[in-house]
N, CA, C and O of each residue as an XYZ file, in Angstrom:
640
protein
N      31.767    -12.233     19.396
C      31.930    -12.757     20.698
C      33.222    -12.437     21.229
O      34.074    -11.858     20.555
N      33.395    -12.796     22.420
C      34.515    -12.359     23.296
C      35.519    -13.326     23.150
O      36.634    -13.103     23.620
N      35.254    -14.440     22.519
C      36.314    -15.626     22.307
C      35.773    -16.689     23.137
O      36.060    -17.848     22.837
N      34.934    -16.423     24.268
C      34.313    -17.839     24.766
C      32.962    -18.017     24.586
O      32.135    -17.168     24.918
N      32.689    -19.075     24.078
C      31.436    -19.295     23.565
C      30.324    -19.476     24.863
O      30.790    -19.827     25.947
N      29.069    -19.269     24.757
C      28.296    -19.592     25.796
C      27.878    -21.038     25.914
O      27.147    -21.612     25.107
N      28.459    -21.620     27.097
C      28.423    -22.950     27.378
C      26.902    -23.298     27.591
O      26.149    -22.551     28.217
N      26.511    -24.473     27.030
C      25.330    -25.002     27.356
C      25.110    -25.452     28.714
O      24.021    -25.264     29.257
N      25.862    -25.909     29.171
C      25.731    -26.411     30.553
C      25.993    -25.214     31.907
O      25.864    -25.420     33.113
N      26.341    -24.123     31.301
C      26.510    -22.985     32.369
C      25.346    -22.396     33.045
O      24.419    -22.075     32.302
N      25.235    -22.229     34.065
C      24.136    -21.651     34.957
C      23.656    -20.366     34.259
O      24.263    -19.810     33.344
N      22.475    -19.956     34.809
C      21.728    -18.747     34.173
C      22.621    -17.442     34.532
O      22.644    -16.631     33.606
N      23.262    -17.118     35.531
C      24.158    -16.035     35.839
C      25.322    -16.212     34.864
O      25.731    -15.161     34.369
N      25.957    -17.383     34.481
C      27.101    -17.465     33.575
C      26.790    -17.036     32.306
O      27.569    -16.341     31.653
N      25.345    -17.514     31.767
C      24.851    -17.065     30.418
C      24.631    -15.792     30.425
O      25.050    -15.212     29.424
N      24.014    -15.024     31.363
C      23.635    -13.547     31.377
C      25.169    -12.930     31.457
O      25.269    -11.987     30.672
N      26.168    -13.145     32.050
C      27.379    -12.682     32.071
C      27.953    -12.557     30.630
O      28.348    -11.508     30.121
N      27.939    -13.840     30.026
C      28.531    -13.821     28.532
C      27.562    -12.965     27.581
O      28.077    -12.291     26.690
N      26.361    -12.976     27.728
C      25.448    -12.178     26.880
C      25.784    -10.537     27.118
O      25.874     -9.692     26.227
N      25.897    -10.386     28.165
C      26.335     -8.799     28.427
C      27.649     -8.443     28.074
O      27.917     -7.360     27.553
N      28.482     -9.312     28.336
C      30.005     -9.188     27.831
C      29.935     -8.977     26.169
O      30.480     -8.022     25.615
N      29.284     -9.872     25.557
C      29.318     -9.993     24.047
C      28.574     -8.757     23.575
O      28.817     -8.278     22.468
N      27.774     -8.291     24.303
C      26.797     -7.250     23.739
C      27.395     -5.745     24.104
O      27.432     -4.831     23.281
N      27.815     -5.650     25.349
C      28.326     -4.212     25.798
C      29.835     -4.152     26.107
O      30.420     -3.071     26.166
N      30.385     -5.199     26.281
C      31.912     -5.209     26.642
C      32.018     -5.496     28.184
O      31.076     -5.864     28.886
N      33.331     -5.268     28.612
C      33.787     -5.622     30.055
C      33.561     -4.504     31.026
O      33.777     -4.731     32.216
N      33.120     -3.234     30.617
C      32.888     -2.241     31.469
C      31.379     -2.150     31.959
O      30.503     -1.753     31.191
N      31.103     -2.543     33.299
C      29.801     -2.557     33.727
C      29.107     -1.286     33.642
O      27.912     -1.291     33.936
N      29.728     -0.054     33.241
C      29.168      1.085     33.175
C      28.339      1.192     31.921
O      27.334      1.902     31.964
N      28.680      0.509     30.717
C      28.036      0.299     29.404
C      26.738     -0.546     29.569
O      25.772     -0.374     28.825
N      26.752     -1.404     30.507
C      25.549     -2.259     30.579
C      24.355     -1.578     30.955
O      24.343     -0.746     31.863
N      23.310     -1.911     30.266
C      21.887     -1.289     30.500
C      21.607     -1.152     32.337
O      21.879     -2.041     33.145
N      21.136     -0.093     32.593
C      20.792     -0.259     34.242
C      19.539     -0.984     34.497
O      19.263     -1.501     35.580
N      18.868     -0.997     33.556
C      17.383     -1.621     33.843
C      17.345     -3.217     33.443
O      16.314     -3.875     33.581
N      18.518     -3.750     32.956
C      18.569     -5.023     32.376
C      18.616     -5.982     33.932
O      19.278     -5.692     34.928
N      17.759     -7.097     33.763
C      17.503     -7.964     34.946
C      18.667     -8.803     35.139
O      18.818     -9.370     36.221
N      19.619     -8.959     34.075
C      20.461     -9.994     34.030
C      21.766     -9.297     34.577
O      22.767    -10.003     34.702
N      21.828     -7.888     34.931
C      23.094     -7.191     35.342
C      23.467     -7.723     36.824
O      24.590     -8.150     37.094
N      22.600     -7.665     37.582
C      22.860     -7.986     38.968
C      23.439     -9.359     39.171
O      24.416     -9.546     39.896
N      22.802    -10.339     38.501
C      23.290    -11.767     38.482
C      24.763    -11.744     37.995
O      25.671    -12.210     38.684
N      24.948    -11.211     36.841
C      26.175    -11.385     36.258
C      27.301    -10.770     37.148
O      28.361    -11.363     37.349
N      26.985     -9.462     37.704
C      28.055     -8.771     38.394
C      28.275     -9.626     39.829
O      29.376     -9.689     40.375
N      27.315    -10.142     40.248
C      27.232    -11.025     41.584
C      28.399    -12.302     41.179
O      29.223    -12.716     41.995
N      28.280    -12.785     39.834
C      29.045    -13.915     39.610
C      30.644    -13.503     39.418
O      31.587    -14.245     39.692
N      30.730    -12.291     38.940
C      32.201    -11.669     38.773
C      32.775    -11.576     40.057
O      33.959    -11.845     40.265
N      31.834    -11.137     41.088
C      32.374    -10.623     42.343
C      32.684    -11.986     43.268
O      33.507    -11.943     44.183
N      31.973    -13.143     42.948
C      32.134    -14.345     43.618
C      33.282    -14.995     43.406
O      33.611    -15.978     44.071
N      34.062    -14.440     42.356
C      35.474    -14.967     41.984
C      35.231    -16.196     41.165
O      36.108    -17.048     41.308
N      34.395    -16.460     40.455
C      34.284    -17.724     39.630
C      35.209    -17.636     38.545
O      35.289    -16.601     37.884
N      35.957    -18.700     38.293
C      37.188    -18.748     37.425
C      36.691    -18.431     36.038
O      37.275    -17.640     35.298
N      35.612    -19.065     35.722
C      35.162    -18.858     34.070
C      34.578    -17.516     33.957
O      34.787    -16.912     32.905
N      33.822    -16.909     34.947
C      33.578    -15.607     34.943
C      34.669    -14.505     34.558
O      34.623    -13.607     33.717
N      35.822    -14.940     35.603
C      36.974    -13.859     35.429
C      37.591    -13.949     34.049
O      38.010    -12.942     33.477
N      37.652    -15.337     33.438
C      38.164    -15.566     32.271
C      37.395    -14.767     30.999
O      37.960    -14.200     30.063
N      36.078    -14.874     31.213
C      35.249    -14.184     30.367
C      35.424    -12.613     30.297
O      35.415    -12.015     29.221
N      35.589    -11.969     31.555
C      35.841    -10.559     31.674
C      37.219    -10.209     31.279
O      37.420     -9.078     30.838
N      38.091    -10.964     31.376
C      39.475    -10.729     30.897
C      39.477    -10.781     29.347
O      40.074     -9.874     28.767
N      38.894    -11.710     28.649
C      38.709    -11.641     27.302
C      37.821    -10.642     26.872
O      37.956    -10.251     25.713
N      36.986    -10.175     27.534
C      36.112     -8.957     26.886
C      36.780     -7.706     27.024
O      36.681     -6.862     26.133
N      37.570     -7.467     28.235
C      38.472     -6.342     28.421
C      39.592     -6.482     27.478
O      40.131     -5.388     27.316
N      40.092     -7.341     26.857
C      41.208     -7.341     25.788
C      40.573     -7.102     24.683
O      41.170     -6.305     23.959
N      39.483     -7.533     24.238
C      38.700     -7.032     23.141
C      38.425     -5.563     22.961
O      38.574     -4.911     21.927
N      37.983     -5.134     24.179
C      37.590     -3.735     24.449
C      38.991     -2.910     24.066
O      39.022     -1.980     23.259
N      39.757     -3.254     24.553
C      41.275     -2.630     24.410
C      41.574     -2.459     23.067
O      41.947     -1.383     22.601
N      41.406     -3.612     22.342
C      41.921     -3.855     20.654
C      40.906     -2.793     19.933
O      41.247     -2.092     18.980
N      39.813     -2.782     20.437
C      38.793     -2.091     19.524
C      39.029     -0.521     19.790
O      38.825      0.303     18.899
N      39.453     -0.178     21.018
C      39.602      1.178     21.464
C      40.963      1.734     20.637
O      41.049      2.922     20.327
N      41.998      0.773     20.316
C      43.208      1.227     19.847
C      43.014      1.516     18.365
O      43.852      2.242     17.832
N      41.992      1.025     17.622
C      41.829      1.240     16.364
C      41.324      2.701     15.967
O      40.242      3.130     16.367
N      42.140      3.393     15.194
C      41.548      4.660     14.913
C      40.919      4.693     13.514
O      41.617      4.296     12.580
N      39.697      5.117     13.277
C      38.765      5.110     12.314
C      39.397      6.029     11.157
O      40.123      6.967     11.485
N      39.179      5.819     10.082
C      40.125      6.541      8.947
C      39.241      7.971      8.763
O      38.010      7.970      8.782
N      39.942      9.018      8.607
C      39.369     10.200      8.288
C      38.598     10.410      7.103
O      38.510      9.442      6.347
N      38.046     11.424      6.797
C      37.347     11.623      5.384
C      38.536     11.966      4.334
O      39.547     12.624      4.581
N      38.202     11.410      3.202
C      39.143     11.623      2.000
C      38.955     13.080      1.420
O      37.962     13.796      1.550
N      39.870     13.296      0.897
C      39.799     14.803      0.333
C      38.646     15.047     -0.782
O      38.188     16.176     -0.958
N      38.252     14.045     -1.443
C      37.192     13.923     -2.428
C      35.739     14.338     -1.602
O      34.922     15.199     -1.929
N      35.715     13.454     -0.463
C      34.404     13.565      0.254
C      34.325     14.882      1.056
O      33.234     15.315      1.425
N      35.446     15.495      1.314
C      35.624     16.876      2.034
C      35.077     17.822      1.034
O      34.307     18.728      1.354
N      35.518     17.583     -0.303
C      35.237     18.648     -1.243
C      33.951     18.582     -1.726
O      33.461     19.671     -2.027
N      33.124     17.393     -1.916
C      31.986     17.081     -1.986
C      30.924     17.887     -0.970
O      29.969     18.592     -1.296
N      31.395     17.557      0.331
C      30.554     18.174      1.275
C      30.677     19.771      1.300
O      29.659     20.382      1.625
N      31.712     20.430      1.018
C      31.816     21.733      0.987
C      31.097     22.395     -0.480
O      30.615     23.527     -0.429
N      31.075     21.783     -1.476
C      30.496     22.252     -2.533
C      28.903     22.048     -2.229
O      28.121     22.861     -2.722
N      28.466     21.095     -1.514
C      26.922     20.905     -1.346
C      26.526     22.002     -0.332
O      25.397     22.485     -0.408
N      27.459     22.451      0.684
C      27.226     23.303      1.458
C      27.073     24.721      0.900
O      26.344     25.549      1.446
N      27.832     24.993     -0.280
C      27.751     26.247     -0.962
C      26.454     26.421     -1.620
O      25.885     27.510     -1.561
N      25.930     25.387     -2.265
C      24.614     25.593     -2.786
C      23.696     26.005     -1.944
O      23.575     25.341     -0.914
N      22.847     27.144     -2.131
C      21.964     27.699     -1.246
C      20.510     27.674     -2.170
O      20.443     27.891     -3.380
N      19.522     27.391     -1.374
C      18.354     27.501     -1.920
C      17.895     26.324     -2.915
O      18.802     25.661     -3.417
N      16.593     26.013     -3.237
C      16.190     25.042     -4.087
C      16.474     25.402     -5.503
O      16.435     26.604     -5.764
N      16.731     24.635     -6.385
C      16.762     24.748     -7.723
C      15.357     24.925     -8.367
O      14.565     24.001     -8.554
N      15.132     26.351     -8.709
C      13.810     26.677     -9.053
C      13.466     26.217    -10.380
O      12.301     25.906    -10.629
N      14.371     26.145    -11.249
C      14.089     25.545    -12.577
C      13.559     24.135    -12.464
O      12.670     23.736    -13.217
N      14.096     23.386    -11.536
C      13.515     21.921    -11.419
C      12.225     21.807    -10.923
O      11.477     20.940    -11.374
N      11.782     22.757     -9.842
C      10.520     23.097     -9.356
C       9.572     23.494    -10.577
O       8.574     22.809    -10.802
N       9.884     24.605    -11.366
C       9.202     24.916    -12.370
C       8.716     23.870    -13.550
O       7.639     23.858    -14.147
N       9.875     22.981    -13.697
C       9.551     21.959    -14.693
C       8.535     20.885    -13.953
O       7.658     20.475    -14.713
N       8.499     20.466    -12.895
C       7.622     19.775    -11.940
C       6.276     20.383    -12.068
O       5.378     19.574    -12.304
N       5.919     21.694    -11.959
C       4.622     22.267    -11.959
C       4.154     22.608    -13.527
O       2.974     22.612    -13.876
N       5.058     22.836    -14.236
C       4.474     23.228    -15.658
C       3.916     21.871    -16.314
O       2.947     22.055    -17.049
N       4.304     20.685    -16.197
C       3.976     19.623    -16.776
C       2.331     19.370    -16.552
O       1.562     19.202    -17.498
N       1.967     19.371    -15.303
C       0.364     19.241    -14.869
C      -0.079     20.299    -15.277
O      -1.122     20.061    -15.886
N       0.185     21.510    -15.269
C      -0.465     22.767    -15.635
C      -0.924     22.529    -16.983
O      -2.115     22.459    -17.286
N       0.236     22.382    -17.949
C       0.029     22.270    -19.229
C      -0.793     21.284    -19.709
O      -1.351     21.438    -20.795
N      -0.970     20.147    -18.959
C      -1.894     19.048    -19.216
C      -3.076     19.341    -18.880
O      -3.958     18.789    -19.537
N      -3.478     20.242    -17.822
C      -4.811     20.757    -17.369
C      -5.252     21.676    -18.438
O      -6.411     21.544    -18.830
N      -4.428     22.686    -19.029
C      -4.886     23.697    -19.886
C      -5.066     23.021    -21.241
O      -5.847     23.648    -21.957
N      -4.568     21.931    -21.787
C      -4.847     21.225    -22.771
C      -6.196     20.705    -22.659
O      -7.014     21.020    -23.524
N      -6.538     19.922    -21.668
C      -7.654     19.317    -21.499
C      -8.902     20.357    -21.541
O      -9.938     20.095    -22.151
N      -8.680     21.631    -20.789
C      -9.639     22.451    -20.761
C      -9.898     22.854    -22.186
O     -11.076     22.795    -22.538
N      -9.077     23.223    -23.002
C      -9.133     23.880    -24.309
C      -9.735     22.808    -25.177
O     -10.358     23.132    -26.189
N      -9.573     21.477    -24.816
C     -10.085     20.563    -25.641
C     -11.619     20.417    -25.432
O     -12.441     20.286    -26.338
N     -11.849     20.457    -24.241
C     -13.487     20.557    -23.919
C     -14.248     21.877    -24.328
O     -15.457     21.856    -24.557
N     -13.624     22.822    -24.397
C     -14.110     24.094    -24.762
C     -14.394     23.907    -26.461
O     -15.493     24.127    -26.970
N     -13.370     23.529    -27.102
C     -13.364     23.342    -28.576
C     -14.596     22.125    -28.935
O     -15.289     22.242    -29.946
N     -14.735     21.160    -28.140
C     -15.644     20.118    -28.385
C     -16.962     20.769    -28.361
O     -17.772     20.727    -29.287
N     -17.135     21.437    -27.121
C     -18.367     22.203    -26.915
C     -18.802     23.106    -27.815
O     -19.976     23.072    -28.187
N     -18.045     23.906    -28.223
C     -18.404     24.891    -29.430
C     -18.695     24.212    -30.811
O     -19.693     24.471    -31.484
N     -17.792     23.380    -31.139
C     -17.885     22.864    -32.530
C     -18.798     21.611    -32.572
O     -19.069     21.157    -33.684
N     -19.235     21.084    -31.603
C     -20.170     20.012    -31.717
C     -21.332     20.150    -32.480
O     -22.067     21.109    -32.241
N     -21.624     19.346    -33.367
C     -23.084     19.550    -34.082
C     -24.235     19.046    -33.380
O     -25.388     19.276    -33.745
N     -23.932     18.375    -32.396
C     -24.980     17.643    -31.683
C     -25.565     18.648    -30.721
O     -24.850     19.312    -29.970
N     -26.920     18.750    -30.760
C     -27.543     19.620    -29.700
C     -27.476     19.262    -28.273
O     -27.827     18.123    -27.964
N     -27.051     20.121    -27.312
C     -27.066     19.673    -26.064
C     -28.364     19.461    -25.276
O     -29.077     20.448    -25.093
N     -28.725     18.319    -24.812
C     -30.030     18.072    -24.324
C     -30.447     18.996    -23.265
O     -29.743     19.427    -22.353
N     -31.789     19.267    -23.521
C     -32.368     20.114    -22.452
C     -32.335     21.490    -22.879
O     -33.205     22.237    -22.433
N     -31.319     22.019    -23.810
C     -31.271     23.393    -24.076
C     -32.417     24.014    -24.787
O     -32.940     25.061    -24.406
N     -32.782     23.356    -25.805
C     -33.851     23.604    -26.833
C     -35.407     23.745    -25.940
O     -36.214     24.671    -26.019
N     -35.489     22.581    -25.147
C     -36.668     22.420    -24.392
C     -36.811     23.445    -23.380
O     -37.930     23.866    -23.085
N     -35.820     23.851    -22.862
C     -35.950     24.901    -21.797
C     -36.003     26.377    -22.455
O     -36.439     27.314    -21.785
N     -35.583     26.551    -23.680
C     -36.098     27.817    -24.361
C     -37.526     27.935    -24.664
O     -38.231     28.914    -24.423
N     -37.893     26.794    -25.239
C     -39.275     26.786    -25.582
C     -40.161     26.741    -24.403
O     -41.287     27.207    -24.582
N     -39.896     26.301    -23.297
C     -40.743     26.202    -22.129
C     -40.637     27.741    -21.487
O     -41.622     28.215    -20.920
N     -39.469     28.450    -21.597
C     -39.348     29.771    -21.309
C     -40.223     30.718    -22.104
O     -40.641     31.749    -21.576
N     -40.506     30.413    -23.322
C     -41.325     31.378    -24.177
C     -42.942     31.001    -23.897
O     -43.834     31.849    -23.925
N     -43.112     29.853    -23.675
C     -44.652     29.481    -23.178
C     -44.807     30.046    -21.941
O     -45.949     30.487    -21.809
N     -44.129     30.203    -21.012
C     -44.209     30.729    -19.802
C     -44.395     32.290    -19.835
O     -45.328     32.840    -19.251
N     -43.494     32.930    -20.519
C     -43.709     34.200    -20.814
C     -45.047     34.566    -21.706
O     -45.710     35.555    -21.395
N     -45.391     33.809    -22.730
C     -46.745     34.062    -23.311
C     -47.784     33.932    -22.480
O     -48.784     34.614    -22.703
N     -47.758     33.143    -21.496
C     -48.870     32.753    -20.523
C     -49.042     33.963    -19.633
O     -50.116     34.479    -19.326
N     -47.577     34.424    -19.184
C     -47.821     35.536    -18.300
C     -48.478     36.839    -18.979
O     -49.262     37.600    -18.412
N     -48.086     36.932    -20.093
C     -48.613     37.991    -20.977
C     -50.172     38.100    -21.008
O     -50.867     39.071    -20.705
N     -50.565     36.812    -21.468
C     -51.991     36.447    -21.466
C     -52.716     36.954    -20.120
O     -53.815     37.503    -20.196
N     -52.181     36.788    -19.096
C     -52.948     37.177    -17.853
C     -53.239     38.675    -17.641
O     -54.084     39.040    -16.824
N     -52.571     39.485    -18.345
C     -52.792     40.909    -18.259
C     -54.182     41.063    -18.850
O     -54.956     41.882    -18.352
N     -54.499     40.395    -19.778
C     -55.969     40.486    -20.476
C     -56.993     40.457    -19.250
O     -57.873     41.286    -19.020
N     -56.691     39.371    -18.555
C     -57.698     39.219    -17.466
C     -57.712     39.992    -16.334
O     -58.562     39.826    -15.460
N     -56.767     40.903    -16.263
C     -56.499     41.790    -14.923
C     -57.048     43.347    -15.439
O     -56.472     44.388    -15.125
N     -58.065     43.290    -16.145
C     -58.569     44.570    -16.488
C     -57.666     45.464    -17.468
O     -57.895     46.665    -17.615
N     -56.770     44.889    -18.036
C     -56.091     45.745    -18.962
C     -56.524     46.551    -19.936
O     -56.773     46.031    -21.024
N     -56.694     47.892    -19.772
C     -57.597     48.558    -21.138
C     -56.527     49.030    -22.240
O     -56.883     49.624    -23.258
N     -55.118     48.701    -21.942
C     -54.321     49.014    -22.953
C     -54.372     48.103    -24.173
O     -54.062     48.551    -25.277
N     -54.720     46.946    -24.023
C     -54.887     46.002    -25.095
C     -53.659     45.035    -25.190
O     -53.390     44.371    -26.191
N     -52.929     45.040    -23.990
C     -51.641     44.154    -23.863
C     -52.068     42.714    -24.051
O     -51.273     41.921    -24.556
N     -53.303     42.322    -23.666
C     -53.766     41.075    -23.613
C     -53.941     40.687    -25.059
O     -53.551     39.581    -25.434
N     -54.449     41.450    -25.806
C     -54.696     41.098    -27.270
C     -53.228     40.833    -28.033
O     -53.040     39.957    -28.878
N     -52.409     41.615    -27.633
C     -50.937     41.554    -28.162
C     -50.358     40.137    -27.903
O     -49.710     39.605    -28.804
N     -50.541     39.542    -26.808
C     -50.114     38.358    -26.357
C     -50.668     37.132    -27.013
O     -50.126     36.034    -26.887
N     -51.880     37.355    -27.798
C     -52.676     36.110    -28.376
C     -51.960     36.151    -29.665
O     -52.223     35.330    -30.543
């Protein structure tokens, strides 16, 4: 705050001025152009209101004090760290390879385990034996139809 508290008994323009001064400082150029409080606050300053003038003077003194402070510069350690980081180019490929090999290795292990279980399993796979028998019966039936088609070479007899 600029040093002056927003007074509860103060009118709307006075409260608007105090809020603008506290948020943006004494320079009206810094106040948002689309703020509806701006016109009322500036009119109060130009009217010569003593409280408004005091608030403006306190905000200007705070602005000057803040402007006189020089921010500290970067330390040598920070500058060195930034320069070292800038010299590193490209991504660390070893880190990316490590990230990719772990899931790929797990997938390969799961695939090999599935193949091994499928080959070494003593339990017959459901439907395989039945489909082989059905395939043979179909073939035998088709060979049997050769006899009924006027086959003189005796292939029909062979199928029986």
